[in-house]
C-alpha positions in Angstrom: -0.3 -0.2 -0.1 1.1 3.7 -0.3 2.6 5.4 2.8 2.2 9.1 3.2 5.1 10.6 4.9 4.6 13.4 7.3 7.0 16.6 6.5 10.2 17.3 8.7 13.7 18.6 7.5 17.3 18.4 9.3 19.7 20.6 7.7 22.3 22.8 8.2 23.1 25.8 5.7 26.8 26.9 4.7 27.4 29.9 2.9 31.2 30.0 3.5 33.2 29.4 0.1 36.7 28.4 -0.4 36.3 26.6 -3.5 38.4 26.5 -6.6 36.2 27.8 -9.4 35.4 29.1 -12.8 32.4 30.3 -14.1 30.4 28.6 -11.3 29.4 30.3 -8.0 28.1 29.0 -4.8 24.7 29.4 -3.9 24.5 27.3 -0.9 25.2 23.7 0.9 23.1 21.4 3.1 25.7 19.5 5.0 24.4 15.5 6.6 25.7 13.3 8.9 25.2 10.6 6.5 27.1 9.9 3.2 26.1 11.0 0.1 25.2 9.2 -3.5 23.3 10.5 -6.6 20.8 12.8 -7.1 18.2 14.1 -9.3 16.2 16.7 -10.1 12.1 17.6 -10.5 10.1 20.9 -11.9 6.7 20.6 -10.6 4.2 22.2 -13.6 4.1 25.8 -11.5 8.1 25.8 -11.9 8.7 25.0 -7.9 12.2 22.9 -8.3 13.2 20.3 -6.2 16.3 18.2 -5.9 15.6 14.0 -5.0 18.7 13.0 -3.5 19.9 9.8 -1.8 22.0 9.0 0.9 23.3 6.6 2.9 20.1 6.3 5.0 16.9 6.9 2.4 16.1 9.2 0.3 15.4 13.0 0.9 12.9 15.8 -0.9 14.5 19.3 -1.2 12.8 22.6 -2.2 15.6 24.2 -4.1 13.4 27.0 -5.8 14.6 29.4 -3.7 18.6 27.6 -4.1 20.6 30.3 -1.6 18.0 28.8 1.0 16.9 25.0 0.3 14.2 23.7 2.2 14.2 19.6 3.1 10.6 18.8 3.0 10.4 14.9 3.1 13.2 12.1 3.9 12.2 8.2 3.4 13.8 5.8 5.2 15.4 3.4 3.6 17.8 0.3 3.7 21.2 1.9 4.6 23.6 1.4 1.7 26.5 4.1 0.0 24.4 3.2 -3.4 21.1 5.2 -4.4 20.4 6.5 -7.9 17.4 8.6 -8.7 15.6 9.3 -11.9 12.1 10.9 -12.6 9.3 10.5 -15.0 6.8 12.8 -15.7 5.0 13.5 -11.9 6.9 10.8 -10.9 10.7 9.4 -9.4 12.3 6.0 -8.9 15.0 5.4 -6.8 17.3 1.8 -6.5 19.8 0.5 -4.0 22.1 -2.4 -3.4 20.8 -2.6 -0.2 17.6 -4.6 -1.1 14.2 -2.3 -1.3 13.4 -2.9 -4.9 12.5 0.6 -6.8 11.2 2.9 -4.8 8.5 4.9 -6.6 7.6 8.6 -5.6 4.9 10.8 -6.9 5.8 13.8 -6.6 2.7 15.6 -7.5 1.3 17.1 -4.4 5.0 18.9 -3.4 5.6 20.9 -1.4 2.6 19.9 0.7 2.5 15.4 0.7 4.0 12.9 -1.5 2.8 9.3 -1.8 5.8 6.5 -2.5 5.7 2.7 -2.8 8.5 0.3 -2.5 7.7 -2.2 -5.3 9.5 -5.5 -6.4 8.2 -5.2 -10.1 6.1 -7.9 -9.6 9.1 -10.4 -9.7 10.3 -9.8 -6.6 13.2 -6.9 -7.5 15.2 -6.6 -4.8 18.4 -4.6 -5.4 19.6 -2.5 -8.2 23.0 -0.5 -8.5 21.5 2.6 -11.2 18.2 3.5 -13.4 16.8 5.3 -15.8 13.7 6.5 -17.7 12.4 6.6 -21.5 9.7 9.2 -22.7 7.5 6.0 -23.2 6.5 4.9 -19.5 9.6 2.4 -19.3 11.8 2.1 -16.4 15.2 0.8 -16.9 17.0 -0.7 -14.3 20.3 -1.7 -14.5 22.8 -4.0 -12.6 19.9 -5.6 -10.7 19.4 -9.1 -9.2 17.6 -10.0 -12.6 18.5 -10.0 -16.0 22.1 -11.4 -15.7 22.7 -7.9 -14.3 21.9 -6.4 -17.6 18.4 -4.1 -18.4 15.2 -5.0 -16.3 12.6 -3.1 -18.1 9.5 -2.3 -16.4 5.8 -1.0 -17.6 5.0 2.0 -15.7 2.1 3.4 -17.5 -0.5 1.5 -15.9 0.4 1.9 -12.2 3.6 4.4 -12.2 3.8 3.2 -8.1 4.3 -0.2 -9.3 5.4 -1.0 -12.4 5.8 -4.3 -13.6 8.0 -6.7 -15.7 7.8 -6.1 -19.6 11.4 -7.5 -21.2 15.1 -7.3 -20.8 18.4 -7.3 -22.0 20.7 -9.7 -20.4 23.8 -10.6 -22.5 26.0 -8.7 -20.5 26.4 -7.0 -16.7 25.0 -3.3 -17.4 26.3 -0.7 -14.8 24.7 2.0 -16.1 22.7 3.4 -19.2 20.5 5.8 -21.2 17.6 5.6 -23.4 16.3 7.6 -25.9 13.5 6.5 -28.3 13.8 2.9 -28.9 17.5 2.5 -28.2 19.9 2.2 -25.4 23.3 2.9 -24.8 24.8 0.8 -22.1 27.9 0.6 -19.9 29.1 -2.9 -20.0 31.7 -1.8 -17.4 33.4 -5.6 -16.6 33.3 -5.5 -20.2 35.3 -2.6 -20.8 32.0 -1.1 -23.9 29.1 0.5 -24.5 26.7 -1.7 -26.5 24.0 -0.4 -28.8 20.4 -2.1 -28.8 17.5 -2.0 -30.6 14.8 -2.1 -27.8 11.6 -1.3 -29.7 10.6 -5.1 -28.7 11.0 -5.1 -25.1 10.9 -9.2 -25.9 13.6 -9.4 -28.0 16.3 -6.8 -28.1 18.4 -6.4 -30.8 22.1 -5.9 -30.7 23.4 -2.7 -33.1 27.5 -2.2 -32.1 29.7 -2.3 -29.3 32.6 -0.2 -29.1 35.3 -0.3 -26.3 36.6 2.9 -24.2 40.1 4.0 -23.3 40.4 2.6 -19.6 38.2 -0.3 -20.6 35.9 0.7 -17.0 32.9 2.0 -18.8 30.7 3.7 -16.3 28.4 6.2 -17.9 26.6 7.2 -21.4 25.1 10.2 -22.4 24.0 11.2 -25.8 23.9 14.7 -27.7 20.9 16.6 -28.4 21.0 15.3 -32.3 21.7 11.6 -31.3 25.4 11.5 -33.4 27.7 12.1 -30.3 28.0 9.6 -27.3 29.8 11.0 -24.5 31.2 8.0 -21.5 33.2 8.0 -18.7 35.4 5.2 -17.3 35.4 5.1 -13.7 39.2 4.6 -13.3 42.3 6.4 -12.1 43.2 8.7 -14.6 40.2 8.3 -17.2 38.7 10.5 -19.4 35.0 11.3 -20.9 35.4 10.1 -24.3 33.7 11.2 -27.1 32.5 8.9 -30.2 30.9 9.7 -33.2 27.7 7.0 -33.2 25.9 8.2 -36.0 26.7 4.6 -37.6 26.2 2.4 -35.0 28.1 -0.1 -37.2 31.3 2.2 -37.8 31.4 3.9 -34.5 34.6 5.9 -34.2 36.9 7.8 -31.5 36.5 11.3 -32.1 38.1 13.5 -28.5 38.7 12.1 -24.8 39.3 15.2 -22.4 40.6 15.1 -19.0 39.8 17.8 -16.4 43.3 18.0 -14.5 45.4 16.0 -16.7 48.1 14.6 -15.1 46.5 14.4 -11.7 44.8 10.7 -12.2 41.2 12.3 -11.1 38.6 9.6 -11.8 34.6 10.7 -13.9 31.9 9.4 -12.8 29.0 11.0 -13.9 28.5 13.1 -17.3 25.5 14.2 -18.8 24.7 17.0 -22.1 23.3 20.2 -21.3 23.2 21.8 -25.2 26.7 22.4 -26.5 28.6 21.3 -23.1 29.0 18.2 -20.8 28.0 18.5 -17.0 30.9 15.8 -15.3 30.6 14.4 -11.7 34.2 14.1 -11.6 34.8 12.6 -7.9 37.9 14.7 -6.5 38.0 17.4 -8.9 34.0 18.3 -7.9 31.6 19.4 -11.0 32.9 19.9 -14.4 31.7 22.0 -17.7 33.1 21.1 -20.8 32.5 23.0 -24.3 31.8 19.9 -26.7 30.6 22.8 -29.1 32.8 20.7 -31.7 33.1 17.4 -30.4 36.3 16.4 -32.1 37.8 18.7 -29.7 36.2 18.9 -26.0 37.8 21.5 -23.6 36.7 22.8 -20.1 35.2 26.0 -19.6 33.7 25.6 -15.9 34.7 23.8 -12.5 33.5 24.1 -9.1 35.7 22.2 -6.4 33.2 20.4 -4.1 35.6 19.1 -2.2 39.0 20.6 -2.1 40.8 18.4 0.8 41.1 15.8 -1.8 42.8 15.7 -4.9 43.9 13.3 -7.5 42.8 9.8 -7.6 39.8 8.2 -5.3 36.0 8.1 -4.7 35.4 10.7 -2.7 33.7 14.1 -3.9 31.1 14.7 -6.4 29.0 12.0 -6.6 26.2 13.3 -9.0 24.8 16.5 -10.2 21.8 17.2 -12.4 22.4 20.2 -14.4 18.1 20.2 -15.8 16.5 22.9 -13.8 14.6 25.8 -15.6 16.6 28.2 -13.4 20.0 27.2 -14.6 21.2 26.2 -11.0 23.1 23.1 -10.6 22.5 20.5 -7.9 25.9 18.4 -7.1 26.0 15.7 -4.5 29.1 15.7 -2.7 30.0 11.7 -0.8 31.1 13.7 2.2 30.2 17.6 2.2 26.5 16.8 1.2 24.6 19.1 -1.4 25.8 22.0 -3.1 23.7 24.5 -5.1 25.7 26.4 -7.7 25.1 29.0 -10.3 26.7 28.2 -13.8 28.2 30.8 -16.4 27.7 28.4 -19.7 30.5 29.7 -21.4 32.0 28.7 -24.9 35.6 28.5 -24.9 37.9 30.4 -27.9 38.5 28.5 -31.4 41.1 28.9 -33.3 41.0 26.4 -37.1 42.2 26.7 -40.3 44.6 24.8 -43.0 48.6 24.3 -43.2 49.8 23.3 -46.4 53.0 23.7 -48.6 54.1 27.2 -50.1 55.3 26.1 -53.7 53.2 22.5 -54.1 49.9 23.7 -52.5 50.3 20.5 -50.8 48.0 19.5 -47.4 50.8 19.2 -44.5 50.1 16.5 -42.1 51.5 16.4 -38.8 52.4 19.9 -38.7 52.6 20.8 -34.7 50.3 23.8 -33.9 51.4 25.5 -30.6 49.5 28.6 -28.6 52.4 29.9 -26.8 50.8 30.9 -23.9 48.7 28.0 -23.4 51.3 24.7 -23.6 48.0 22.3 -23.2 46.7 24.1 -26.2 49.1 22.2 -28.6 47.7 20.1 -31.6 48.7 18.8 -34.9 47.4 18.7 -38.4 45.2 15.9 -39.8 45.8 13.8 -43.1 43.9 17.0 -44.7 45.9 19.5 -43.3 43.4 21.3 -41.0 43.6 21.6 -37.6 42.0 23.1 -34.4 42.4 24.1 -31.1 40.9 26.3 -28.5 41.6 28.1 -25.3 39.5 28.9 -21.8 40.2 32.9 -22.0 39.9 35.4 -24.6 42.6 37.2 -25.5 45.4 37.9 -27.4 48.1 34.8 -28.2 51.0 33.9 -30.4 50.6 30.7 -32.6 53.4 29.0 -33.9 53.3 26.4 -36.8 56.6 23.9 -37.1 57.3 20.8 -39.5 60.7 19.2 -40.3 61.7 20.4 -43.6 59.7 23.5 -43.2 60.9 26.9 -41.8 58.8 27.7 -38.7 56.1 30.3 -39.0 55.2 32.3 -36.0 52.1 34.7 -35.4 52.0 37.7 -33.0 48.7 38.9 -32.1 46.5 36.6 -32.9 42.7 37.6 -31.5 40.7 34.6 -29.7 37.2 35.5 -28.5 34.4 33.8 -26.3 32.6 31.9 -28.3 34.1 32.7 -31.4 36.5 30.9 -33.7 39.2 32.5 -35.3 40.2 31.4 -39.1 44.4 31.3 -39.5 45.3 29.6 -43.0 49.1 28.8 -43.5 51.6 28.2 -46.1 54.9 27.2 -44.9 58.1 27.7 -46.6 60.4 24.7 -47.3 64.1 24.8 -45.7 66.1 24.9 -49.3 69.2 26.5 -47.9 70.3 22.9 -47.0 74.5 22.2 -46.6 76.5 19.1 -45.9 79.9 19.0 -44.0 82.8 20.9 -44.8 85.3 18.7 -47.3 88.3 21.0 -47.3 89.9 22.0 -44.3 93.7 23.6 -44.0 95.6 25.7 -41.5 98.0 29.2 -42.1 100.2 31.2 -39.8 101.0 28.0 -37.3 103.4 29.6 -34.8 104.2 27.6 -31.4 101.4 29.1 -29.7 98.8 30.0 -32.4 97.4 28.8 -35.5 94.3 29.7 -38.0 91.9 27.2 -39.2 89.9 27.6 -42.3 87.3 25.6 -43.9 85.3 25.7 -47.4 82.2 27.7 -46.6 79.2 25.0 -46.7 76.4 27.6 -46.3 76.0 26.8 -42.7 74.1 29.5 -40.2 76.8 28.9 -38.0 80.2 26.7 -37.3 81.2 24.5 -34.3 84.6 23.5 -34.3 86.2 21.4 -31.8 90.4 20.8 -31.4 92.3 19.2 -29.2 96.1 19.1 -28.0 96.8 15.0 -28.2 95.9 13.9 -24.8 94.3 16.8 -23.7 90.5 18.0 -23.3 88.7 18.7 -26.4 87.2 22.8 -26.6 84.3 23.9 -28.2 84.2 27.3 -30.0 81.2 28.5 -32.2 82.0 30.7 -35.0 79.7 32.0 -38.0 82.7 32.6 -40.2 84.9 29.5 -42.4 87.6 30.1 -40.4 89.2 30.8 -36.5 92.2 32.1 -35.0 93.1 29.7 -32.4 96.2 31.1 -29.9 97.6 29.7 -26.1 98.5 26.3 -28.0 101.7 24.7 -26.7 104.8 24.6 -28.9 106.0 21.1 -30.3 102.6 19.6 -30.0 99.8 18.0 -32.0 96.9 19.1 -32.4 93.4 17.6 -34.2 90.3 19.5 -35.3 87.3 18.9 -36.6 84.3 21.3 -37.9 80.6 20.9 -37.3 78.3 22.8 -39.4 74.9 24.3 -38.3 72.4 24.1 -41.1 69.3 26.1 -41.8 67.1 22.4 -41.8 68.4 21.9 -38.5 70.8 19.1 -40.0 74.2 19.0 -37.9 77.2 17.5 -40.4 80.5 17.0 -38.9 83.3 17.0 -41.3 86.6 14.8 -41.1 89.5 15.4 -38.4 92.7 17.4 -39.3 95.7 17.6 -37.5 98.6 20.1 -37.8 102.0 20.4 -35.7 102.8 23.2 -33.8 106.8 23.8 -34.2 109.4 24.0 -31.7 111.2 27.3 -30.1 114.8 26.9 -30.5 115.9 24.2 -28.7 118.5 24.3 -26.0 119.2 28.0 -25.1 116.9 30.5 -23.1 114.6 32.8 -24.9 111.1 33.9 -24.9 109.6 31.3 -26.6 109.2 33.1 -30.3 108.9 31.1 -33.1 112.1 31.0 -35.1 111.1 32.9 -38.5 113.1 34.1 -41.4 114.6 37.9 -41.7 113.7 37.3 -45.6 111.0 35.5 -47.6 112.4 31.6 -47.7 110.7 31.3 -50.9 109.7 33.6 -54.5 107.5 32.1 -57.1 107.0 33.6 -60.4 105.9 34.2 -62.5 102.8 35.7 -61.2 100.6 36.1 -63.0 101.4 32.5 -64.3 100.4 30.5 -66.7 100.7 26.7 -67.1 103.9 27.0 -65.4 104.9 28.0 -62.1 108.4 28.3 -60.4 109.3 28.4 -57.0 112.9 29.1 -56.0 113.5 28.3 -52.2 116.4 29.3 -50.4 118.5 26.3 -49.1 119.3 27.0 -45.4 121.9 24.5 -43.8 122.0 25.9 -40.2 118.0 25.3 -39.5 118.7 21.8 -40.7 121.9 21.1 -38.5 119.7 23.0 -35.7 117.4 20.0 -36.1 114.1 21.1 -38.2 112.6 18.9 -40.4 114.3 18.2 -43.7 110.8 18.1 -46.0 108.6 20.9 -46.9 104.1 20.3 -47.5 103.2 22.2 -50.1 99.9 23.4 -51.0 97.9 24.9 -53.6 94.2 26.1 -52.3 91.8 27.7 -54.7 89.6 30.4 -53.2 86.6 28.3 -51.7 89.2 26.8 -49.5 89.5 23.3 -51.8 93.3 22.4 -52.0 93.6 21.3 -55.7 97.7 20.2 -55.7 99.3 18.9 -52.8 103.0 17.7 -52.8 106.0 16.7 -50.6 109.2 18.1 -51.4 112.7 17.4 -49.5 113.7 21.2 -48.2 117.4 20.2 -50.0 115.8 21.4 -53.1 116.0 25.2 -54.1 113.6 25.1 -57.3 110.8 23.6 -57.9 109.1 23.5 -61.3 105.0 22.9 -60.9 102.8 22.2 -64.0 99.4 24.2 -63.5 98.1 23.5 -66.9 94.7 21.8 -65.0 94.1 24.8 -62.9 91.1 27.1 -64.2 92.3 30.5 -64.7 91.6 32.0 -60.8 93.3 33.1 -57.8 95.5 31.0 -55.7 96.8 30.5 -52.3 100.3 28.7 -52.7 101.0 27.4 -48.9 104.4 25.8 -48.1 104.8 24.0 -44.6 107.7 23.3 -42.7 109.4 22.9 -38.9 110.2 26.6 -39.3 106.5 27.7 -39.8 103.8 27.9 -43.0 104.1 30.5 -45.9 101.6 31.6 -47.7 101.5 33.7 -51.1 98.8 34.7 -53.4 99.1 34.2 -57.0 96.7 34.3 -60.3 96.6 31.6 -62.7 95.6 32.9 -66.4 
């Protein structure tokens, strides 16, 4: 028999607010001694708004028409249970629990004065259930019960809303929660890690339309977009996301995007609901989160309110449920430890940026271009196979946008204005890196003394060079230069040095030359001095004619005294073109006083003649005609 319950209320109203928030403001809070579970809302024909709140001890009915001073009207005692789930259909509310109360059916039509309720077993002995949903045709869908294999137990409430009767079932898999619109069930099969789609137009013979695994394989709840083309799911596990799927074709389901409230925090989403262009999600320790889903492939957080600031990260504390459908626009949130929150949201769209990136020369779409908003690192994205990209930020403002891809010059745009609810289009062309370079191949030394030398290499078009040199047995020294030569000082006499050059090319490559070596000459041996190199009072060679034809003559002054003092008896002779390339190289005996060089193979140009002996390096320019 239906029972009538007299009015009573127990609540404490808390108005102090120290919670993290964005685009959601605090209105009021009711705190209770027991823990909360889920809740739902109901609006009377006269516009009064009520919350039906599940708690550990039972079900509470609260008038929130004045959200600043909510008033509890009724309490329905029930079996003690941490799980209570609520939904409404017409003038009736339906509550299930895993505690064994069956289906609590409440007639709300006489609020605020009175209520009528009944604990129903559906005529089949229904005792416990995990969640409940109501469709627009007068059917109650009980999930995770002790019937239908824990699937969808379908009860018909059209004849007697206070005592629905069995109408059919979907018993293929356990259903943790589900959403029904029209003749379609969107079931969260938590233990299979998937959602399944069912045609339930015939309640006794449901037809499976499709299945899809979810990112964390622990599918908790489902919510369908208003147009029916997109399904949003939560996985009730650490570091899970709200995921968005294109379900316009149940036989070809595609994951479009995943959204996490606080990336890296390992927080757990619980229940998500669609409200127009937005999702409103009870996100356990993160509180309630509003997500702009205007572009389903790019969900972005535009509002939040932390109902549980003492908790953070992974864990089952905080916001269990949320109801975002009151005509007044207020949000009701059930926080497990902190009771009922009434909040005022401001639904704000994100600031969107989209466009296309192509090759400047060919016009081809560029895939994999890195698109970054310098001021918002989390907004980074890449272009798709068609060269398209989309990204967004929470707050309107002026931003710097960068586009980069290997093999292309980076393009950066400053002062890009992004507006709330607007979409800024920025199409970009990228220029290929044409100034490539290779490692230097012509390395040579000039002006070698006991303590210094000038190193040269051919110019390869690099933006800069790194010269690495080291004394044999010593530590390497790196020097960065932009020219294709460097003067070394502070060298040690009578030492062997090795060196090489790394070119830093415009395309980002860094080719390295082969290793080259040279010897610093000795100071005069066996006598004190100032460590100056023993040089010549006069040039040690003469070249002629200059300009030269096919032959170049070199007259070298023989100096027996220098040989007797221990100098080497050989000479390194090189002819070097103006690009630094060695075009002729010979080793000759120092006793030879006259050399004739055949240079007929050289093109007409200016050259450098370099003669290196133990006494140092001497160079002279000449012209080949």
